[in-house]
N, C-alpha and C positions, 0 to 999 in steps of 0.2 A: 671083137666077139659081140654077138647080138644079144640084146636084152629088151625087156619091156619096162617102160618107165612111165610114171604119172607126170607128164610134162605140163608145166605152167607156162602158157604162151603170152599171157598178159596179166597185169595187176589184178589181184583178187579172183583169179581163176576164170572158168572152171579148170580142173585138172583134166588132161586128155591122155588116155593110155596110148602110147606110141612105141614103135620099134626104134631103138637107138643102138649105136655102136659104142662099146666099152673098150677102152685101151687096156693094154697089158699093164700090170702094176710096175711102177718104177722102184728104185731102191728105197727101202723103208716103207713101202706101201703093201697093202693086203687087199686082194679082191675077194669079196664075200658074196655068196649066193644068199640073198636075203630071204628069210622065211617068215619074219614078222617085223612090224614097225609100228610104234605108237605115233599118234598124231598129237602134237604139242601146240599150245597156244602160240609159241614162238614161231612155228611154221607159218601160222596164219598172219601174224604180224609182218613177217618178212615178205609173205606173198602179196602184200599190199604195195610192194615196191619200196618199203622202208629199207634203210641202209644202202640204198642205191642198187638194189638187185637188178641185174640185167636179164632180159627175157630173150629166148626161152630159157627155162631153168627147171632143175629137179631139186626138190627140197627133201625133208625127212631126216630126223636126227635121233631117233630112238630105235635104231635097227638091231636086229639079232639074226644070225644065220650061220652058215657053214663056210669055212674058208675054201675058196676055189683055187687060188694061186697066191704066191707071195713073191715080192720083189727081192732083189739082192739085199743082204745084210739082215733080213728079218729072221729072228731066232725064237721068238716067244710063242709063235703059232705056226702050224703047218696045214697043208690041204687036208680037209676032212674034220678039222677041229670045229666044234661049236663055239661061237663067240658072241659077245655082247659089245655093241658099239656105243661110244659116249662122245663127249666133247674133245676137241683137239687142243694141244698145247705144244710149246716149242721144246721144253725140256732143258733149256740152257740158260734162261733168264733168272734173275734173282728170285722171283716168286716160285718158279718151278723148282729151283735149287733148294728152296725152303719147304718143299712139298705142299705148295699152294697153287697148283696148276690152274684152278678156276680164275686166278688173278694174273695169269700169264701176261707179260707185257705185250704179247702178240696175239691176244685172244681174238680181237676183232678181225684182223686179216686171216687168221687161221680158221675161223668159224663162220664169219658172216659175209665175206666178200665173194664166195662161190667161185673161186678160181684157185689154181695152184699158185705157189709163190712166184713162179716164173710167168704167170699169166695164162698158162695153158689150161685146158679142161680135160677131164677124163672121158667125157661123153661128147658124141657128135651125132648129128642127124643129117643124112644126105651130104656128109662132108662138112657141115657147118657146126661150129661149136655150140654146146649147150652149157649154160652156167651150172656148175655142180660143186663138189667139195664143200657143201653146206655142212657145217660142224664136222668137217673132215670126213664126210660120208655120203650125203645125198641118198638116203636109203628108201625113198619112195620108188623102188625099182626092184626088178628081180636080181640084178647084180649091182653092187656098189664097190667103189674102191675107197678104203679107209687107210689109216696110217698105224704103224705098230703102236704108237703111243695112245691111240684112242680105241684100241681093241683089247678086250679082256677075254681070255680063254675060259670056257665053262666046262663043267663036267659033261660027260657023254650023255647022261640021262636028263640034262637040263630041258625044261619046258620053255622053248623060245618065245611062244606066244604070251606066256605069263611074264617072263622076265624082261621083255623088250623095253617096257616103259621105265625100267630102272635107270636107263642110260641118261635121262635128263629129269623128267618131271618128278619121279619118285625120290631120286637122290636129292633133288633140290628141296622138296618139302621136308622130308625126314632129316636131311642134313641141316636144314635151316634151324631146326630145334636141337638136334643132337650134337652138331659141330659148331655152327655159327653162333648160336646163343648158348651153347654148352649147358643144356638143361641138366639139373641135378635132381635126384630123387627127393620128393616132397615139395618141389617148387610148383608154382601155379602158372598156367599158360592160357593165353587167349589167341585163337587162330581166326583171322579175318578171311572169310571165303572158304567154301567147302567144295571146290573143284578137286581135281586129282592131286594138285600140289598141296592144297589145304588139308585134304583127308590124309595125305602122306605125312604132313606135319603133325596131325592128330596122332597118327600111329607112332611117329617118332617120340611124341610126348609120352605115350603109354610105355614105350620101350625104355625111356629114360626114367620112368617112375614118377611122373608128375602127379600130384595129388588131386588137383582140380584142373580140368581142361574145358574151357568155354569156346564153343565154335559159333561164330557170327556168320549167318548165311541167309539171304532172302528167300531162296527156294525151299519150300516145305519138304520136297522129296529128298533134297540133299541134307537138310537138317535131320531127317529120319535116318538116313544112312550114317551120319555122324554119330547119332545116338546109338545105333546098332554096333558101331565100331568101338564105342567106349567113351564118347564125350560125356562128361558129367552134367553139362548144361549146354543148351543151344539157345541162341537169340536170333531174332529175325532181322536185326540191323536197322530197325525203324526207330526214329526219335533219338533220344539222348542215350546212345549206346554206352558211353562211359559211365553214366549213372547206373545203367542196368548191370554193368560189370561190377561196379562197386557195391551194388545191392547184394551180390553174391560174394564178393571179396572186398570187404570194407577197407582193408589196407592197400588194395590194389593188387595187380598181378605182377609176378616176378618177370614175366615175359609176354610180349605181344608180337606176333608174327603176322605181317600182312602178306597175303597171297592174292589179293583182289585187285589192287591198284585203284580201288574206288575211293577217291580222295575225301568225300564228305564223311566217311567213316574212318579212314586212315588218319585224318586230322584230329579225331577224337582220341587216338591212341595215346597221345601225350598226357591225357588225364586218366588213363586206365592203369598206369604202372605204379608199383609200390616203390618205396625207397630202394635205391640201387637197381631199379627195374631196367630191363633191356627191351628195346624195340628193334625188330628186324624188318627190313623192307626188301621184298623180292617180287611183289606184284608190279607189273608194268602199267603205269597210269595211261589214260587215254591221250594225254597231252604231254609232249616232251618238256613243256614249261611248268609242269605241276610242281608245287612247292609244299613243304611241310613246315608250318610255323611252329617253332619250338620256344616255349616260354623260358627264357634263359635263367631268370632268378629261380624259378621253380625247379629247373633241372640242376642248377648249382646246388640247391639245398637238398634235393633228392639223391643226387649222384646218378641221375638218369643217363642212359646211353641210347643213341640212335645209330644204326649202321645199315649200310646196304649189303646185299647178299647176292652172290653169283653161284649157281650150281650147288647151293648148300655147303659151300667151302669144301667140296668133295675132292679128295685125292682118290680118283677112281680105282687105282690099283689096290688101295687099302679099304676104301669105304664100300665099294660095290660088293666085294666078297662078304663083308659084314652084313649088308642088307640081304644078300642071298641066303646067308645062314639064318637070319631072322625070319625070312620067308619060309624056309624049310621047317623051322621050329613053330610056325603058326603065328608068329608075332607081327607079320607084315602081310595081312590077307588082301592084297591088292586086287585079287579077282572079284572082290565084293563090289568094286566100282568100275570094273573094266568090261567092255563089250567088243566082240570081234566082228570084223567085216572083211570081205574079200578086197584085194587091191583094186579091182574094178568098181568097187562101191565107195571109193574114197570121197566122192562129192556128197553122197548120201550120208556118210559118216560125219562129215563136217557139218552138214545141215542138221543132223540129229543132235550134235553137240551144241550148236547154236540155239536150238530149241529145247534144250534140257532133256532130250530123250536118252542121252548117255553122258557119262562123266568122262571116262577115259576110253577113247576109241583106239583099237589096235587092228591094224590091217594084216591079214594073213596072206602070204605070198606063196602061190603054188610053184 
């Protein structure tokens, strides 16, 4: 079946809109007519050739659309259903069995390697394979094949352009606070970075009932949005950030969540936390060798915790419906930092994001 896809032919783009052939779904697979897809920072990291991506390739992992066809054994969705796509997981390993699919033992091959388990691809161009299956979907296209485990059925009236980013960035930020750090009402939170993930973390803190939420962000426009969304304080990230946090919270913060990966500030997080404080790391640093020096005696006496976070510890079948309900109730106004573009404007959308002209770009697919 023919489709149009934003194909990446070389590291770091540009993306090229091309006609591709899409295979029929195999057992357990779902073919989706994509109507909207968010652009996530992870797409751009992988587009550099990281994780050994083979070219040509189709990326995209925040897709939403309408089921076009299903393979054998698929029972949770049918053609015509609106669906949201998210990360893939095996469903059989110990973490999956414990409802922790973000830590699936097979997360990397199922999400990052851009091939099926048998080495085949769902997409071809002139008979030659195109790397796909990125996060089990590769949704920078008019058609994508996902898997029953990473497809969530939506209500018939769901706004796909609005909900598409929930599949990764939003659930990662909000989940980082609500699930990974298990925020409690009255606790205090510092969010490092006010991109889409950081602003989602801010909203997660508000939903959890945090009393003080400090957002650290160098861009003035993003600090302004953070304030509009409900941050009690914003800092520009210059100088001694830990001292600035403690000027607001003398005993330190209960939680610090890094969404930036900017190590000069992340390193200061160890001096921002209160007794029994928790630090969550989900921002990807610029270097794979980045280290966070932890003062052992200080953390022993404080009872401090540092942990890494994937996908906000989300169990999508449970957490995504919760986030959708929060959005319906007005508690997750992600439209405030989203901007839509046509699929053929993908390169412009990426450039705008790089230059701070938009925070969350969402591609609309006709």
